[in-house]
C-alpha positions in Angstrom: -1.3 7.4 -16.4 -4.0 5.2 -15.0 -3.0 2.1 -17.0 0.5 2.2 -15.5 -0.9 2.6 -12.0 -3.1 -0.5 -12.7 -0.2 -2.4 -14.1 2.0 -1.7 -11.2 -0.7 -2.6 -8.7 -1.3 -5.9 -10.6 2.3 -6.7 -10.5 2.6 -5.8 -6.7 -0.3 -8.0 -5.9 1.2 -10.9 -7.8 4.6 -10.4 -6.4 6.0 -13.3 -4.5 8.8 -13.6 -1.7 11.6 -15.8 -2.4 9.9 -18.4 -0.3 6.9 -18.4 -2.8 4.5 -16.7 -0.6 2.7 -13.5 -1.8 4.1 -10.3 -0.5 0.7 -8.7 -0.2 -1.4 -10.9 1.9 -3.7 -8.8 4.2 -6.0 -5.8 3.8 -3.9 -3.7 6.0 -1.1 -3.8 3.5 -3.3 -1.4 1.4 -1.9 1.3 3.8 1.6 0.9 2.2 0.0 1.3 -1.3 -1.9 4.4 -0.1 1.2 6.0 1.3 3.3 5.5 -1.9 0.5 6.9 -4.1 0.0 9.8 -1.8 3.9 10.5 -1.6 4.2 10.4 -5.5 1.3 12.7 -5.8 -0.8 10.2 -7.7 -3.4 10.4 -5.0 -3.6 14.0 -3.7 -5.0 13.8 -0.2 -3.2 11.9 2.5 -6.1 12.1 4.8 -9.0 11.1 2.5 -9.2 7.3 3.2 -12.8 7.1 1.8 -12.0 9.2 -1.3 -9.1 6.9 -2.0 -11.3 3.8 -1.9 -13.5 5.6 -4.6 -10.5 6.6 -6.6 -9.1 3.0 -6.5 -12.5 1.7 -7.7 -12.0 3.7 -10.9 -8.4 3.0 -11.4 -7.9 -0.4 -10.1 -11.2 -2.1 -8.9 -10.3 -4.4 -6.1 -13.6 -6.3 -5.4 -12.3 -9.3 -7.3 -8.6 -9.0 -6.0 -7.1 -11.7 -3.9 -6.6 -8.9 -1.2 -9.5 -6.4 -1.7 -9.2 -2.8 -0.5 -11.2 -2.0 2.6 -11.9 1.4 4.1 -12.0 -0.1 7.6 -8.5 -1.4 7.2 -7.1 1.6 5.5 -8.5 4.2 8.0 -6.3 2.5 10.8 -3.3 4.1 9.1 -4.0 7.2 11.2 -2.8 5.3 14.4 0.5 3.9 12.7 3.8 5.3 11.5 2.5 4.5 8.0 0.7 7.9 8.0 4.1 9.6 7.7 5.9 9.8 4.3 7.7 6.6 3.3 11.1 8.1 3.6 10.4 8.7 7.3 9.3 5.2 8.2 11.3 3.7 11.1 10.5 0.7 13.1 9.4 1.5 16.6 7.8 -0.7 19.2 5.6 2.1 20.4 3.3 1.3 17.6 2.8 -2.3 18.8 3.7 -4.1 15.7 6.3 -6.7 15.3 9.6 -6.1 13.4 8.5 -8.7 10.8 5.2 -6.9 10.2 7.0 -3.6 9.7 9.5 -5.1 7.4 6.8 -6.6 5.2 5.0 -3.4 5.0 8.3 -1.6 4.2 8.9 -4.2 1.5 5.4 -3.7 0.0 5.9 0.2 -0.2 9.5 -0.2 -1.4 8.3 -2.8 -4.2 5.4 -0.5 -5.3 7.7 2.5 -5.5 10.2 0.6 -7.7 7.3 -0.6 -10.1 6.2 2.9 -10.4 9.7 4.1 -11.2 9.5 1.7 -14.2 6.5 3.1 -15.7 
């Protein structure tokens, strides 16, 4: 199972938008990755952000990635809608994010979900 996760994550981090820009561009985007791996039961604990960082170092080390995983940016998920299962995500201004930022996060989660379907 691990090589398929690594393959999907590598493909996600290399995925480019139609305008040629990378889809994943910020450390906070790891929140979408976390959410999909939790929702699929690949990572079992939806509240253990530090444990997820350790898990990722075994499965897909990110230190050399273009956008490395950071516990500091991941733990912020608890203050966002991204803490909910992906199927429950809805844009809401109460979280103080722009529609564009939400749509990018949604595309990241949906793309990873799709990549994992192909495994």
